[in-house]
N, C-alpha and C positions, 0 to 999 in steps of 0.2 A: 360746662363742667358740673359734676354732681354737687359740688359745694354750693352752687347758686340756689339749689332747691333744698339744701340741707337745713334742718331746724335743730338748734342746740337749746336744750332746756334742762333744768334740774331734774334729777331722778325722782320719779313718782313710784309709789308702792306697786302699781300695776305694771311697771316696766321690768320688775326683777326677774320674772321667768324668761323674758326675751334676752335679758343680759346673760342669764345662766346658759341659755341655749347658744348664744353667740360665742361666749367664752369656751364652751365645749367644742364648737366647730374649730376654734383657733388652736386649742391646746390638746384636744383629743380626750380629755378627762373632764367630767363635770365637777364643779366646786360649789354645790348648792349651800353647804354649811357656811362657807366663808361669806357668800353674798347675803344670805339670810341674817347672819350675825351682824353684818354691816348695816343692813336695813333696821334691825332692832336698835343698834347703837345710835344710828342717826335719829331715831325717834326719841331716845333718851337725852341726847346731847347734840342737837342740830348744829350748834356753833362750832363743834369740833370736827365736822366733816364737810367736804365739798364733793358733790357727785353730779356729773352731767351725762346725758345721753344725747346721741345724734340720731335723727330719723329723717326719712324721705317718704312722703305720702303716708305717714303713719307707721311705717315699717322701720324698726330700730336697726341702725347700721353701725353704731359705735357707742362706746362708753368710756368714761374716765373717772376714777375714784381717787380721792386724796384725803389725808388725815392731817388736821391742823394741830401742831404741837408747839408749846412754848418752853424753851430752856433745854431741849434735848441735844442740840448741837453746839453747846457752849455759848449761846446767845440768848438774851432775854426776848428778842424779837421773835414773834411766831414764825414757824416754818411749815409749809405745806408739803407733806410727804406723799408722793404718788405711789400707790401700791396695787393698782389694777387698771388696765386699759386694754382696749381692743377695737379693731375696725373690721367689719365684714370683709373676707378675703377679696371678693369681687370689687370692693370699693376702695381698697388700699391704693394709695398713690393719687387719689382724687382730691385731696385736700381736707377730708373729713377729720383726720387725726389732728391737723394743725388748727382747725376750727375749735375742736375740743380743748386743745392746749391753750389757745388764746382766751377761751372762756374761763379756764381755770386760772390763768394769770390775772385776768381782770378781777375775778372774785377774790383770789388770794390777796391781791394788793388792797382791795377794799377792806379786808379783814386785818390789815396791818402786817401781813407776812413780808419778810424781806427777801425770801428765796424759796425756790422749789427744790426738793430733794427726791431721789429715787435710786433704785438699783437696777442693773441689767447685766445679764450673763454676757461675757465677752465673746461668746460664740454667736450671739444673736446680732449679726451684722446689720440687718435691716432695721432692727429696733434701735441700735446704737446710732445709725445714720439719722433716724427720725429725731432722736433726742439732740443730736448735734445740730440739726437744722432748726430745732426749737430753741437753741441757745444754751444748751447744757454743756458742761465740761467736767472733767474729772475732779472730784472733791478730794481734799487731803485727808481721807479716811480709809482705814483698812477694814475690809469685810472679812471676818474670820469665821471658821466653822470647825466642828469636830463631831465625831459620832458619840453615842451615849454609852459607850463601854465604861466600866467602872474606872474612876480616877484613882490611881495609885498614890497614896499619901506618903510623905516622908515618915520615917519610923517614929519620930517624936510627936508628929501630928496624929498619927494613927493610934498611938497608945493613949493620948489624952483626948478623950471624947468630949465634945462641947455640945450643949443643948442647942438643937436647931429645930425650929418650929415654923408653921405657916405664918405668913405675914398677916397682921390684923390692922384694921383701921386705926386702932389706938397707937400703933407704932409710928404714925406719921411724924410726930414731933421729934422722935429719936432719929428717924431717917433724915429729916431736914438738918438736924444738928451735925450728923456725920457728913452729909453731902456738902454742907456749908464749909466744913473744915477742909474737904478735899478740893472743891472747886473755887472757894473764895467768894461764892455768890449764894444768895438766898433764892433757890429755884422752887419757891413754895407752890406756885401755880402748876408747874410741870409735875412735881412730885405728888401733889394732891390729885391731879388728873390720872397719874399712873396708879396710885393706890386705889382710886375709884374704879379703874379698869380691872385690876386684879381681884377686887372684892365683888364688883357688880357684873362686869361684862364677861367674865370667864367662868365657865362651869368647872374648870379644872384648876385647882390651886397649886401652882408650882413656885410662887414667890415665897421667900423665906427670910427669917432673921435668925441670927445666932446670938445667944445670950452668954454673958460672963458675969458671975456674981449677981445675977438677977437683973442685969441691965442689957439693953440691946447694944451689942458690940460690932455688928456688921449686918449687911443685908444684901440680898440679890433679888431683883425684880425681873421676872421672866414670864412668858406667856406661851401657850401652845397655839401656833398660828396655822389655821386650817385654810391655806390657799393663797395668802398674799404673795405678791411678786411673782405670780404665775406658777407657783408650785402646787401641784395637785395633792401631794402627800402632806401629812402634818409635820411641821417643823417647829422646834422651840426657838424662841428669840429671847436673848438676854438684853433687856433695855438698859439697865443700869445696875451697878453694884458698888459697894463701898464698905470699908472697915474703919472704925474709929481710930484716930491717930494714936491713941494710947494703947491700942492693941495691934499696931502694925508689926508684922513679923512674928505674930503669935500663932499663926496657922488658922485664924478665923476664916480668911478668904478661901483657903483650900478646903476647910470643912464644909463651907456652904456649897462650893462647886462640886465636891464629891457627893453630897446629899442630893443636889440638883440632878446629877447624872443618874443616880440610883432611882430617883423618883420618875424621871423621864423614861428610863428604860422599862420600868414597871408599867408605864402607860403605853408602851410599844411605840414611842417616839424615837426615831432612829438618829436624827441629827439636830444639832443646835447651832445657831449662828448669832453673831453680834457685829456691831460696828464700833470702831474706836478711832479717835483722832490719831493720825500717824505719829505726831510728836509726843503723845502720851506714852513715853517709853516705859514707865513703871507698870502701867496697866497692860501694855503690849507684852512685856516680859512675863508678867504673871499669867496671862492667857496662854502664851506659848508654853510655859511650864505646866499648864493645865491641859495641854494636848491640842490647843487650837492651832490651825494653820490657815494660810490664805485661801479664801473661797474663789470660785470661778466668777463671782459677781463683782462688778465695778460700782463704786459709789459715785453718783453724778449729782451736780448742783447747777442751778440756774438762778442768777440774781434777778430780782424784780425792780 
């Protein structure tokens, strides 16, 4: 079998063009920006990423990329999120994909991760079968999406404009305070990582805070995602959002979401998505009221 001769090793800078070429063969569209951004991010923060390639006789035949996050899924234990993978069409079914997955599991466990997470379109039956064979099951999370058409605000929210501005590094303490009130946990590492991403890793600033009486009253942390989860087109992803408990029901969340849609539309980003725990009824209700609906993607999880 091919897997006997297959070499699995961490991604090197010189592998990236072969990865881009293989990914194009699989998806029909090239995603060089996504892969080059990932390579740059790995150089800045190697502990945050896990990336493997598979090769036979020096020829690349597969790849798997994951992002290590702490605190994103309601747990302080790190989670490895798979956002890109592929195996050469002629080599699929030969065991290469499972070798890559086993390498990821081993490395993620060494880094203290308690689980792997990913998304897959429910129409991609072969991919879903691969994840099922690798030990994944449905996660208790909703994947939601909407287009970036303007958000219609309630009359009282539309008439009372609130200052909304780009998120800055100095907002971290205020964001931590709000997030701690909402989650009951201090997700300092996770939030610091996210703030660093929106400040340093993204050339497009779409994360914002809303102010009331000169204080940060709410925030939305989002990014323009060029190609993760197999998408060739740019899509915005809302990572987290929150409103201070003293401002709940004041329209702060709607003002942030409305401004986010306006900004994304001006950048010609057509869709935005997010993931929410299914039992977070308040947040699911808010997002439904903001025009979000179930996406075609399923949220999957594998315990380590």
